[in-house]
N, C-alpha and C positions, 0 to 999 in steps of 0.2 A: 277659220279661228289662229289655228297653231300656226301657218305660213311662216312668221319671223321666230318659230322658235328656237335656240342657237344650238348646234352639234356643240357638245362640250371639247375643251381644247386639252391639254395635255396636263394646263394648270388646273385644272379640277379636275383631273384622279392622282390616286397618288403611285410613289414609285414603283412597286408592283404593279400595278395597272398599266401607267406608260412604258416600263420598260416591255413589258407584254406585248405593245403595240409594237415594237418593232423585231420580233419573233416572227419567224417561216411556221405558217399553219398547223405543220405539226408540231414542234417545237412547243407552239400556246396549247395545243392542244394536250401534250406531254403536264406543262405547270399547271394549266386547270384541273388535270386529273391530281395532283399531286396535290394543292392547292383542298381540295374537295375531298381527303384523304385523311378520316383522323385520325391513321395510323402513323403519319407524319408530325412528330412533333413541332411545331414552331421553332426552335434554334437549331434544331438539327436539317429540316429542310432550308431553313436557311445558310446552313452552314454549306449544304451539298450544290444548294445554287452558287453562292460565291465561288467552290470551288470549281464552278462552270462556267464562269464568267458572268454571270447573272446577280451582279455585288447591291444585296439586299440586307439587310440584319433583320433580326429576331423581331425586331419591335415592329417594324412595318409587315412583315407576313403575319405576325398577328393582328393586328388592327384591321388587316384588309383580308382575312380569313373571318375575326370576328364582326367585320363592318362596321367600322369603326372611324375609318381612316376618309378621305377626304375625297373618296367617289362614291359615297353614299351622305355626304353634307352638302 
């Protein structure tokens, strides 16, 4: 019945998720832990990620965390 269900492409993911796919498994886990940690304010997390070469802004991080990004549409 669902044999032809398409696999999501990078175009159906937000910037956080599409960039996360490029990470190695350890960095991916660290990113997921940080995104799930409510002690990280959106802006501070985005700032720290950018400082480490993961170029995303506060709005993108906030939308992904609140599940209002392209990933859930």
